[in-house]
ZADO-1210 file (C-alpha; in nm, 4 decimals, padded with zeros to 6 digits):
<atoms>
<atom x="01.7285" y="01.0889" z="-00.6152" code="MET" pos="1"/>
<atom x="01.5365" y="00.7545" z="-00.4412" code="THR" pos="2"/>
<atom x="01.2185" y="00.6046" z="-00.5067" code="LEU" pos="3"/>
<atom x="01.1322" y="00.4400" z="-00.2094" code="HIS" pos="4"/>
<atom x="00.9008" y="00.1796" z="-00.2369" code="ILE" pos="5"/>
<atom x="00.6953" y="00.0674" z="00.0799" code="ILE" pos="6"/>
<atom x="00.5131" y="-00.2843" z="00.0528" code="LYS" pos="7"/>
<atom x="00.5279" y="-00.3667" z="00.4049" code="SER" pos="8"/>
<atom x="00.2350" y="-00.3158" z="00.5687" code="GLY" pos="9"/>
<atom x="00.4365" y="-00.2770" z="00.9075" code="GLN" pos="10"/>
<atom x="00.4644" y="00.1032" z="01.0304" code="ALA" pos="11"/>
<atom x="00.8155" y="00.0125" z="01.1058" code="THR" pos="12"/>
<atom x="00.9013" y="00.0588" z="00.7029" code="ALA" pos="13"/>
<atom x="00.7506" y="00.4598" z="00.7130" code="ILE" pos="14"/>
<atom x="00.9894" y="00.5032" z="01.0512" code="GLU" pos="15"/>
<atom x="01.3157" y="00.4093" z="00.8423" code="GLN" pos="16"/>
<atom x="01.1728" y="00.5820" z="00.5193" code="VAL" pos="17"/>
<atom x="01.1537" y="00.8761" z="00.7419" code="GLU" pos="18"/>
<atom x="01.5110" y="00.8361" z="00.9224" code="ARG" pos="19"/>
<atom x="01.7001" y="00.8388" z="00.5533" code="ILE" pos="20"/>
<atom x="01.5070" y="01.0309" z="00.2958" code="ILE" pos="21"/>
<atom x="01.6307" y="01.3387" z="00.1443" code="GLN" pos="22"/>
<atom x="01.4713" y="01.5949" z="-00.0301" code="GLU" pos="23"/>
<atom x="01.4459" y="01.4900" z="-00.3608" code="ASP" pos="24"/>
<atom x="01.3185" y="01.1376" z="-00.3115" code="ASP" pos="25"/>
<atom x="01.0092" y="01.0392" z="-00.3694" code="GLN" pos="26"/>
<atom x="00.7584" y="00.7222" z="-00.1844" code="VAL" pos="27"/>
<atom x="00.5555" y="00.4958" z="-00.3800" code="LEU" pos="28"/>
<atom x="00.3194" y="00.2407" z="-00.0984" code="LEU" pos="29"/>
<atom x="00.2197" y="-00.0553" z="-00.3434" code="LEU" pos="30"/>
<atom x="00.1113" y="-00.3965" z="-00.1726" code="GLU" pos="31"/>
<atom x="00.0277" y="-00.3838" z="00.2400" code="ASP" pos="32"/>
<atom x="00.2342" y="-00.0654" z="00.2291" code="GLY" pos="33"/>
<atom x="-00.1267" y="00.0670" z="00.1325" code="CYS" pos="34"/>
<atom x="-00.2539" y="00.0840" z="00.4681" code="TYR" pos="35"/>
<atom x="-00.0186" y="00.2785" z="00.5697" code="LEU" pos="36"/>
<atom x="-00.1728" y="00.5505" z="00.3604" code="LEU" pos="37"/>
<atom x="-00.2648" y="00.7841" z="00.6862" code="THR" pos="38"/>
<atom x="00.0984" y="00.7575" z="00.8784" code="LEU" pos="39"/>
<atom x="00.2728" y="00.8143" z="00.4768" code="ALA" pos="40"/>
<atom x="00.0996" y="01.1651" z="00.4168" code="ALA" pos="41"/>
<atom x="00.1358" y="01.3000" z="00.7567" code="SER" pos="42"/>
<atom x="00.5488" y="01.1932" z="00.8067" code="ARG" pos="43"/>
<atom x="00.6461" y="01.2194" z="00.4780" code="LEU" pos="44"/>
<atom x="00.6054" y="01.4325" z="00.1516" code="THR" pos="45"/>
<atom x="00.5946" y="01.3380" z="-00.2333" code="ALA" pos="46"/>
<atom x="00.3867" y="01.0323" z="-00.1520" code="VAL" pos="47"/>
<atom x="00.2600" y="00.8269" z="-00.4321" code="SER" pos="48"/>
<atom x="00.0501" y="00.4756" z="-00.4054" code="ALA" pos="49"/>
<atom x="-00.0032" y="00.2186" z="-00.6765" code="LEU" pos="50"/>
<atom x="-00.3939" y="00.2861" z="-00.7970" code="SER" pos="51"/>
<atom x="-00.5100" y="-00.0582" z="-00.8410" code="ASP" pos="52"/>
<atom x="-00.3530" y="-00.2067" z="-00.5354" code="HIS" pos="53"/>
<atom x="-00.5371" y="00.0888" z="-00.3225" code="ILE" pos="54"/>
<atom x="-00.8898" y="00.0047" z="-00.5280" code="LYS" pos="55"/>
<atom x="-00.8426" y="-00.3654" z="-00.4130" code="MET" pos="56"/>
<atom x="-00.8274" y="-00.2741" z="-00.0586" code="ARG" pos="57"/>
<atom x="-01.0733" y="-00.0283" z="-00.0746" code="GLY" pos="58"/>
<atom x="-00.8860" y="00.2690" z="00.0191" code="LEU" pos="59"/>
<atom x="-00.9858" y="00.4952" z="-00.2499" code="MET" pos="60"/>
<atom x="-01.1624" y="00.7151" z="-00.0807" code="ASN" pos="61"/>
<atom x="-00.9388" y="00.7823" z="00.2076" code="LYS" pos="62"/>
<atom x="-00.5892" y="00.7825" z="-00.0544" code="ALA" pos="63"/>
<atom x="-00.8201" y="01.0634" z="-00.2305" code="GLU" pos="64"/>
<atom x="-00.9207" y="01.2368" z="00.0788" code="GLY" pos="65"/>
<atom x="-00.5392" y="01.2495" z="00.2138" code="LEU" pos="66"/>
<atom x="-00.4109" y="01.3866" z="-00.0984" code="GLY" pos="67"/>
<atom x="-00.2312" y="01.0793" z="-00.1796" code="ILE" pos="68"/>
<atom x="-00.0907" y="01.0581" z="-00.5868" code="ASN" pos="69"/>
<atom x="-00.2425" y="00.7604" z="-00.7434" code="LEU" pos="70"/>
<atom x="-00.0362" y="00.6359" z="-01.0275" code="ILE" pos="71"/>
<atom x="-00.0831" y="00.3486" z="-01.2587" code="SER" pos="72"/>
<atom x="00.1571" y="00.0635" z="-01.3436" code="VAL" pos="73"/>
<atom x="00.3114" y="00.2475" z="-01.6520" code="LYS" pos="74"/>
<atom x="00.3401" y="00.5857" z="-01.4228" code="GLU" pos="75"/>
<atom x="00.5418" y="00.3444" z="-01.1876" code="TRP" pos="76"/>
<atom x="00.7687" y="00.2146" z="-01.4670" code="VAL" pos="77"/>
<atom x="00.8106" y="00.6165" z="-01.5431" code="LEU" pos="78"/>
<atom x="00.9184" y="00.6694" z="-01.2059" code="LEU" pos="79"/>
<atom x="01.1760" y="00.4033" z="-01.1500" code="THR" pos="80"/>
<atom x="01.3116" y="00.5329" z="-01.5025" code="ARG" pos="81"/>
<atom x="01.3205" y="00.8974" z="-01.3358" code="SER" pos="82"/>
<atom x="01.5102" y="00.8055" z="-01.0191" code="HIS" pos="83"/>
<atom x="01.8817" y="00.6921" z="-00.9871" code="GLN" pos="84"/>
<atom x="01.8096" y="00.4446" z="-00.7339" code="GLN" pos="85"/>
<atom x="01.5393" y="00.2768" z="-00.5671" code="SER" pos="86"/>
<atom x="01.4738" y="00.0983" z="-00.2315" code="THR" pos="87"/>
<atom x="01.2006" y="-00.1279" z="-00.1320" code="THR" pos="88"/>
<atom x="01.1164" y="-00.1789" z="00.2143" code="TRP" pos="89"/>
</atoms>
């Protein structure tokens, strides 16, 4: 069970995760990775994003419309504790 943290705003990050993601893995978008909301929602399951980073980029309505799970920093910490591994893209 891996947490894939996508910080890069480049679409290749989603493509790379898509190639190796397993059923129990989860994806978290933060920093410039937030700009990949639409691509992540269309290609991956179990996608979350850091709420503060989404707000700062003016993407709140878009994220909610796509059904992206918005989480706090505290929830992010809990996510990292609940996954055996994490990988940052």
